[in-house]
N, C-alpha and C positions, 0 to 999 in steps of 0.2 A: 420460276421452273423452266426446262428446256424450250420449251415450247416458244416463252413468252421473250426468251434471251433470241430464239431466232427470228422471231419479228423486230424484233429492236437491234437488228445486226445489221441495218442497213445504211447504217451513218445520219439517222434521220428523215430519211427518205421514206413515204411510205411507201409500206409492200401493195400492189396494185394486183399481182397474179400470186397464186400459187402451184408449184406443181407437188403432188403429193403421192413419192415411191413407195417411202419407210415403210416395209411391214414383213413378217416373218413368213420365210418361204417353204414351200413344199407340201405335196401333197399326202406323202406318206408319212412323212414325221410329225404330221398333225395327230394322226392315231395315237402316238405314242404320249405326246407332251400338247394335249392341247391346251394346258394354262396358258405354255406360250403364246397362241394365238388370240387367246380370249384377251391376254394384257395386250399386246402388241397391236394387234390387227383390230378390236374395237373400241379399247379401254383409250389407244395411242391414235386413233382416226378421230375418235369422237374430240380430244384435246385437241386436235391440229384442226379439225373443220369450225369449231367451236371460237379457237383463236381467231382464224381468218374471217367468221362472222364480225366478233367484234371489232378487227381490225376494217372493215367495210371493205375487204378484197372483189376487185372485181370479175374474176373468174378463177375458179377453183377447181381444177386439174388432179384427177387421179387415176392413181391403176388400178384397175379392177384381172378380171382372170377370166378365161376362159374354161376354165375350172367349173361355173356358175351352172353351163350348161347341162350339167349332172348327166339323169339320165334320159337326156335328150338321145334320138337317133334319128331324126330327121335332119339330113343333112343338104345345103352350109345351116348351121347355125346362125338363126337371125335372131335381131334386138327383142323381137316381139314374142319371142318363144316363151311358156312359160318355164322358167328357173325356181321352181319351190321343190323338184329333190336332187340334192347336191349327195356325191356320192364323198364329199369328206368333209372335217371340220376348217379347213382350209379353204374350201369353196364356200362353204354356208357364212364362214368371215369374211370372206369379197361380196356376196351377196347383201350381207347386213351394212356393208358398206356404203353400198347401192341407193339402199334402201334410206340408211341415216343421211345421205346427201341427199336424195329428194325432198325430205320432209324439209331439210334445210333451204330448199329453195320453195317450196311452196307456203312455210310459215317467214321467212326472212327475206324473200328474194334473192337470194344468194346465187349466183348463177353456176352451175356446178357441168364438171364433165367425165364423166367416166369409161375408161379406156379400157375393153378387154380384151387384155392380150395373148395373143395363140405363138406358144412356146416359142418365145424369145429366144435367140442366139447370136456367138457373133464373137467379137476380142472383148474380154473380160469376161465371161461366162461365167456363171457358177460353176464351182467345182464339182457339186453333186450332181448337176448335170447330163444329157446323155451324153451330147458333144465333147467335152472334157472329158468322161470318166472313160468313153468308147476310145477316142484319139491315143490315150496315155495307156491304155488297156494294149491299144493295137502294136503302139512305138515299146512297147515293155514286154510283148510278147505272153500277158496275162487273155483269161476269159475274158468275154463279154456275157452277160449274163442279159437273156431277150424274153419277157416276159410274153404271155398270150402266145406262146409257142413262135414268136416273133412278128404274130401277125397286128400287132399296133400300129394306128394309124395316126399321122398327127402333119398340122398346118403349121410348118415352121416358119416362122419370120425373124427376117434379119435385123441387126438393133437398130441400123442406119435408116430404116424406113418406121421402127418404132417412134427413136427421137424423131427426126422429121414431124410425124403426126402430133405430138407434144408440142415441137414449137408453133407448127401452122395452126394447131386451135388454140392457142393462146389468147390471141385477139380475135377469136372467132364464137365468143359465147352462144351458149342458145338464148334466142331471142324469143320464145313461147313466153306464153302468159308464165307457166311455172318453167322458170330457166334450168330445168334439169334432161339431159340427157345421158344416152348410153350409147358408146360406138363400139363395133367390133374392129379390129387392127391383126392382121394377118394376112396372109399371101395368098390366100383363097384356092388353094393346092391342098391336099390331102396326099402326105406321101407314106407309104409302109416306112418301118424303122429300119428295117431290111435293106432296104434302098441306100440307107442315112450310111448305114456299115458299108454299103458297097462301095459311094463313092469315098470314103474315108482312106477303105482301103484303097482306093486308086489313086490318090493324092498322095498318101503316105508311102506308097510303094509294099506292102506287107499284108497280109492275108491276117485276119481276124479268127481266134481260137471262139467258135460260141457255145455257149449252155442255152437250152430252152427252158422255160419255167414256166408255170403257167401264172394265169393272171392273176395280179396283186388286189389287195384291196383297195377301193380308194380310186384305183382308174380308170381312166374313160377308153371306150374301145378306139375311137374315131374321134375327130374335128377337127373341121372346114371353118374358114367365117366366110359370111356374106359380106360382102365389102360395101354394099350399095349406100346405107347412111353414108358412110365414110367419106365417101365418092359424092355422095349429094351433098356434102358439106365441106370439103377441100376440093371438088374438082375430082377428074380421072388422076390417078396415080400408077408408077410403076413398081411394081413389087421385086425386091431382088431375086433372083431365082436360087434354089438349092444348090444347084449347080456351081453358080458364082460364090454364093455365102461360105460354102465349104472349104475351097482351097484360102478364102482369105481367115478363115479360123484356122487352121492346119498351123498358117506362114506365121501368126499372131503365137501361136501355142509354142512352134519350136524358137520363133525369136528370145521367147521368156523363159523354157523350159527347156528347148534342146531336146527332149527326149529323156533325161535324166527322170531315174526311178524315186531319186528321194526327195528332188523339189515337190513332183507332183505329189506324194504319199503325204509331205507336209503340209500342201496346200490341200487335200485334201481333206487333215485331220483341224483343215479350219474352216472346213463347210458352216454355211449358216444355217444349216439343220442339225448341227450340233453343239451349235454354239446356247449360250441361256441370257445371263442377263446383256451381255457384250450387245446383244442386238437391241435393246432400248436406246444406248448412249450411240449408235452407230445412226438408227430413228433419228436422233437428236439431229444428228451431224447433218444426214444427209436432208433434214428439213429445214435447217439453217440455210444450207446451200442453196436451197431451192427461194426461200424467203428471198435472199439478198439477190439472188438473178431476176425474181418477179419484179425488187422494186426496180427493175433498172428501165427506161422505156425502150416498148419494142416499135420496130420502127413498121412503115406500112411491109403487107406482105411483098408487094413486088421490088421494094427497093431492100429487103431485105436477105444479105448472103446467109444462107447456115451450114455450118460447116458441119461433116459427117460426125454419125457418134463414134465413126471408126477412126477419125485425124484428133477428135477432141480427146479420146480417150488413150492417144499414143502420145499425147503431150503431156499428159499426167505423167509425174515421177511413179517408178515401177516399185509394187509393192512387194515389202521384202518375201521372202519364202519360208522364215522361221521368228 
């Protein structure tokens, strides 16, 4: 199987740590295509964590989502809050991943850490996300659709901060009797989406054309991460402010797309939320890379120099637009 190949791709080295990021993503898409989320997020996740157990992995770190907080309204969201009222199937699958991981920690003493990611953005971001769509629309004079009359608020998290959290946690598994934990990864700032639009307008140098629409099914009105548990695990951390992240994203977009309508449209047509079986092969590829990376020794934290997520991505070959 693809998962078995991933765990044997390290040239004979034992896989010691696994970072599992592969998933079918998107809140709204899960409403129309639930079967894709069951197959990738439930069956796929179970296959990978079972392989990790069989190979005596020392730490299994995986991506969860702020979506699991669902109907919660008490801010900031804390890991101890109830998460049994998801607003989408996507959120339900991510909560299921957390429960499966905890059961593996309890039954097999497999150390697991789930990171609840809050609205990640940055270079190489998904084309169905607001940053990509808003930037493309402003550059090409197309209207931006703002839901809940533009009053939605999000805790936007820059990709470098997320990458650093994953890397720093790899050699720091939970030490509790049941070695399972859940940690928020965000900026701790809740920003109205209209403010994001204003920052993009200022950086691009053009005004956006706005269309206001009602709240959509599956959406959360507000998100904000309590970072106390992450700080306790890793020490104080400095989050990238939105005012610094937006220019970096726009510069990456200009470098790769130059504001051309045709490139952006082709990229959007390849959005993860419109693909089908390709997601499974992509997931297997991501798992393979994670398993190979995890098989390499991790240097002590004080000796390790971690390149930023943005720098790592820029070193990768550019993906074709069509």
